[in-house]
C-alpha positions, 0 to 999 in steps of 0.5 A: 393656766397649767393643769399640773404642778410637780415639785422636786424639793430638797435636792442635795445641792445646787448642781443637782438642781441644775442637772434635774432642771436640764433633764426636765426641759427636754420632756415634750409634755413639760411646758415650764420648769422653774429652778429655785437655787435658794431651796435647791428645788425644781417645779415642773408645770404642764398644761397636759396631765403629766404623770409622776411616773413620767418624771420619775423615769427621767429623774430616777431615784429622787423623792417626788410629790405632787403639789395640791 
């Protein structure tokens, strides 16, 4: 089971969602990334305790919140 889930939602367009998706799959601590084209969002799954700061560093300038 994944320990951490972070969602980047309401991206401007599909191209931004894809761009963020490809940036996130390169992070070592990220186990899985789900790209939702219909809602222009990306969900990040990690088995480790992934920090939001790590994600923000990779995708600077986006509004990121933690799913509970």
